[in-house]
Each structure stands twice: as structure tokens, then as C-alpha cells.
N, C-alpha and C positions, 0 to 999 in steps of 0.2 A: 317231520317236519326240516328236523337237524340235518340231514341231508341235502333236502332243499337250499336251506341257508350256507351251506358248504357248498354248493353249485355253484351260488352267487357269489361267494367270496371268491373261488377260483377263477370264474368267468370275471368280476371286477379286476383278479389280476393280469388275467389276458389281455384286458383292454389296455393295459398300461402299454403293451407291447405293439399290439397290432396298430400301424400307423391309420388307416383312412376310415375303416369299421368301428375302430376301437369306442369312437364316440355312441354307437348303435349296440355294440355288445355292452356297452356299460348301463343304458337304457334297460337293456333286457335283463342285465344281473339286478338292478334295482327292482323292475318288475317281480321277479323271482324272490327279492327279499321282503317286499312289502307283502307277498304272498305268506312267506312263513313269518312275519316278524311278529305275531301274535305267541306263539310257542318258543321262539329261539330271539329273543329282541337283542341280545348283547350281537349274535353274530351277524343277524340281518343289519342292525345298525353299523357293524363294521364294515360291510358290505358298501353299503349306500356312503356310507362316510369316503372310503377308496372311490368311488366312483364321483362324487361331489369333488374330490383334490384331481381324479383326473381331469374331470370335465373344466374345472376352474382353472388350473393351472398348468397342466402338462399335455394338454391337447395341442399338437401343432395344426392339424389338418383343420378344428375350429378357427384357429386364429386366422388362417389361409382363407377359408370361406367368410368370415367376418370380414377381413380385407376387400374381398371380392363385393361384398355388400355395399360396402362403403362407398366402391369405383363406380356401382350402378346407382347411386344416389339415394339409397335408403338409409334411415337412420342409425347410428353408430350404437353397436350393442344389442339388437334385437335377437340376432341369431345366438349370441352368446348367453342372453339370459332366457333366451327359451329354454336351452339346453341345461345350462346350473338350475333353472327355477324348477324345472321337471322333477329333477333330483331332490330339490328342496321340498316341493309340495309330496312328494313320495316319501320322504321322511318324516314330514308331516303325520302324513296318513298312518305310518307306521308307528309313530309314536302314541296318536289318537287310540289306535289298536292295542296296543301295549297298554296303556292305562286304562281304558275302558275294557279289559279282560276279564273274565269270570274266575274268580277264584275257584 
């Protein structure tokens, strides 16, 4: 599981660089991190934290898509909160897995 959490960190780092697909690779990295959260909580938490920072603050493609949604008449922030909320829910699930793990 340590290798899976390291792969999640590497994929989270790559998602900072990739312009359009970075949001989706961050979601895949978060899924990999939650799988390995029970045995490697620190590394997996770092991967999910990087994904939250990337999605919330550093994703220009998400900002462009959100601007397009607002021009179509949809409410502001729906797409943004979907992606950021996905990572926050994954972090909460991972925290619960780490809390309830058997010694």
C-alpha cells in the first residue's frame, strides 16, 4: 500500500503541470490515496491535500469551465464545489478509515 500512496503523490504532482486533464488526474490520485489511507495515512493525506490545493486554487481550466457555466445561466460555483467537494469527501472518508482501523 505504500507504493500506491507514493503513486498517488506522484500523480498529484503531475496534475499541477497538466493543463486540462489535471483536474481528472487529481481525482484519480485522490481515489488511489483513499484506497491506501488505512495503512499509509500520512502519505495519502499529503496526496489528497495536494489535490485540494490544486483544484481549489491552481486550476485554470476549472476557472474557465466555471466561467462558461455562469454564461450559460447556471448558478455560480456549482462546478467548483463539485470538484473541491469530491476531494473533501474523499479526505473525510480517508480520515474515518484511519480512525477506525484495527490495531
